[in-house]
N, C-alpha and C positions, 0 to 999 in steps of 0.2 A: 394474455402476454405480461408475464412477471416482472412488471417496472412498477416501481414507487415514483409517483409524481410530485412526492412532498419535496419541499425545499428545506434544507438544513443548514445550521451554521454553528461553528464550534471553535475552540482553540486548536492549538497545534497539536494535540493528542492524537486524534484519530489519523493523522496523516502518517504516522510511524509505526501501527500496531502491527505490523509485520516483521518487523527488525530486518526485512529485505526488501531489495529493489527500493531502498528508501532513500538515498541521498547520493548526490554528486557535487563536483564542483568544477570550475572552470569554465571555458569556453566552448561550445558545440563547434564541433570540426564540420566545416563545409566542404565536401569532396563529390565531385559530379559524379565519379565511378563508385564511389562507396555504397554500401547498402547501408539503410537505416534501421530503426526499431518499428518500423512502419510497414504493415501487411494489408493486402487488400483482397477482397473475397466477393465474388460477384456471382447472383443468382439471374434467373430469367427478368426477375423484376426490380432487384434492389440491389445496392452496393454499399460494402462495409469495410471501412478504413480501420485498422486495428492497432492502435499506438501503444507501445509499452512506454510507461510513464516513470519519471523519478519524482517522488514526491516531495522532496525537500531538496532544494539547490541555493546556491550563492548566484547573487544578483548577476555577477559578469557571465552566467553561463550562455546567455543568448547573444545572437541570433540562433535559431533553429535552421536546419537544413530546409532548404526552399521546397523540397519535395512534401514534407511534412505540413508546412503553409499551405500549398496549394491543395493539398486534400481536404485540410479544414476549409479552404474557402469553397470547394466544390460540394461540401456537406450542407444538407438542411437541418440536421439534427445532431446533436452532441450527446454522448452517453458517458457517465463517470461512475465510479464506485458509490459515491457519495458526494452531494452537490452542497458544498460548505459555502457558496455565494449567495444563497436565498436569503430571503428576509425572514424567515421562520427560525427562532430561537431553539437551540437544543433545552429539552427540558431538563434543567440541572436537577430538580429533586428526583426526578426517573434515573438520572446518571448517578447521584449520591446514593440512592438506594442500592445500586447494584454494585457500587464502588467501596462502599464503608461496611465494616462488620456491626453488628447490634450490639447492644449494652453490654452484654455478658460474653460477649466473643473478641478475639483479638488475632492478629497476624501470627504471634509467637505459637497459635495453637496450630497453625495451618502450614507452616515450612519447619524444615529442619533447623536445629540450632546452629549449624554452620552457615545455612542462609540467612537467618535472621541475624547473626553477627556481621556477615556481609553486608546487609540493609542498614544496619547501625552504623557502620564505618561511613557508609556513602552519606547518610544523614548527617552525620557529624562533621563530614568533610565541608559539606554543604550549608551548615548552619541550621539543619530542619529539626523541630522538635520532636524527638522519639515518639511522645504522647499521641502526637497527631498521626505520625506514620504508622504507628502501631495499630491504628483504626483501619488501616487503607488495606484492600484485599491486593494480592500478588500480580493480578493482570493490571490493576491500575497504577500502581506503583511502576510497574515496567513501562508503561504509555511515559508516566511522567520522568523517570530518571531517563528515559532514552531521548524524549523529546527536548530536555532541558540539555542534555549533553550536546544534542545537535545544534541547538540554538548558542551555545558556547563556543561551539566551533565555526559557527557562522552560516550554518545551513538553516533555511526558513522555507516552511511551505507556502509562504507568500510570493515565492519564486519557484515551486513547483511547477511542472508542467501541467497538472490537474489545474491549478488556479491560473495560470497563464492562459489558457483554453477558455477556461469558465468566465473569465474577464471579458476576453475578445467575443465570447458567444451573447453576452449580456444584452438583451433588447434586440437582438438578431438573429438567434436561432433558436430552436425549442430544445431544452435540456431534460435528458431524463436520468433517471438513478437506478443503476443496476443492484444495489442493494439499500443503501441509505444508512443514516448514523443509527437509528434504532436496533436494525438488523445486527450491524457491526457490534455494538454495546452487548447484545443478546448473546453474540457468538461468543466472544472474550469472557463476559462474565459467567457463561455455563460451563467452561472448561473445568476439569477435575481439579483438585488440589495439586496432585503431582504435576499437571501439565503447566498449571498456573506458576508453580514453583520454577520450573524449567524456564518458563517465559522471562521470569525477573531475573534468572541466572543469566540470560542472553544480553538482558538490557544492562547488566552490572559488567559486562565486558569491557575489558581495557580499552579505553579511548585511542591509543595509539594503533592498537589493533584495528579497530573500526575503521579510523582514518586510512589505514593503509587499503583495507577492503572497499571502501568509497573511491579511492584513487583507480583500482583495478576495474571496479564497476563502470565507473564514466568511461575508462579508455575502450571497454568492450561496448559499450553503449552506442559512441560515438562513430564506431565502424560498423555497428549491427552484427557483432559477433556473438552469435546466440550460444553457441557452444560455451563460449568463455563466460557471458553472464550467467549461465546453468552451473558451470563448477564453482564459481563464487558463491551462489545462492544456495547450493546444495552442501557446502562444505562442512557445516556444522552437523548435519544430518548424518553424513559419512562418518564425521569423527565421532559421533555420541547416537547411538541407535535409540537411545531413549526419547528422543527428539521426535521420532517418525511419528508418533500419535498426534502430536502438536502440529508438525507440518501437515499431516492429513487433514486437519480440521480447518487450520487456516489457509491451505492453500489447495491441496488436491480437491476436496468436497465443493469449494467454493468455484475452482475453476470449470468443474462439471456443471454447476447451476450457472454461470456466467457464459459459457459456451452453450447452452441451451435457448439462453435468451438471444444471443448473436444469431443463432438459426431462426428465431423467430423474427428477427429484424429482416432476414433475408426472405422470407416469406410474405414481406409486405411490399410496399412500393416507396422508393426514396433512397438518399444516401446517408449514411451514417458515420459519424466519426466518434468512434468508441476509445476510451482513453482508460487503460487499466495498468496496474503496477507492473513492470517489466517481468517480473517474478512470476507472475501467471501466465505468460506466454511461452515460457521456454521449456524445453523437455517433453518425455513421451506423454505426459499427463497433462500439460501445459496447454491452454486453448487453442493455440494454434495445431498442435499434434491432435486433439481432439476433433477438430473441425476437419483436418484431413483424414482422418480414420473414417469420418462419417460420409466422406466423398467428396468435400468441396475442395475447391482448387485454391489454394493460399498464394499468393505471391509477396514475398518478401521485396521491399520496394528500396 
């Protein structure tokens, strides 16, 4: 079974690296008749609850729908993309080796002059020193800019659904990682220069536009509106086909791997509570769609 049992811990960066299904605000809506972003898949020997997560939230988002809490309580194991609650620290030296250019290299050599100027403007507006910024690779700058922007708007991974359930599971349930931080760092740092440039351009998106998208995401999430979430999260790709390659690397390819892991869970015995970014569950190439294509009955709860 392709599962990493290592625990990991880092700052807020890795909760925002998709730039989709990232944040929401407000209070979760409880409606007995409404659907949630929770699915149930059952085999002859195992049961998997699959929850679409919002990685960064405001504190007043809770409580969650009782259906979600009940599914968690019934599960013996919890699986997340990366466990940031464990005792093991992220290898900062390894991260810096991947995030920074070498002595004779710099950001300006890897992005267009227009993109570099946008980065410079952002750095100046936040009072960040350009000599430091110029040594950072676009994927890492994209994470930093996005994460700081969300924190400035009041969204915090400490209140994200992943962290909420990881805290509840501590010392109560076995925690599995679908990927782990090392794998996520490798995924981002191995992107081509053009894809990394597109990644940071998305991160530099206007805060007002991002806030409107957040509001739409949370409304759709609260009512289990799968087509609504899909429309919001694929908007950038529909408007700019250059993003298709990056979307495939960060979403579609990972969906295939994580769907395969869910299928492995279903071959065992037990009840699993799997928490993955909501963007990974929607659409034809989403995990729910893949499982249905492979013959599983997937029930939205």
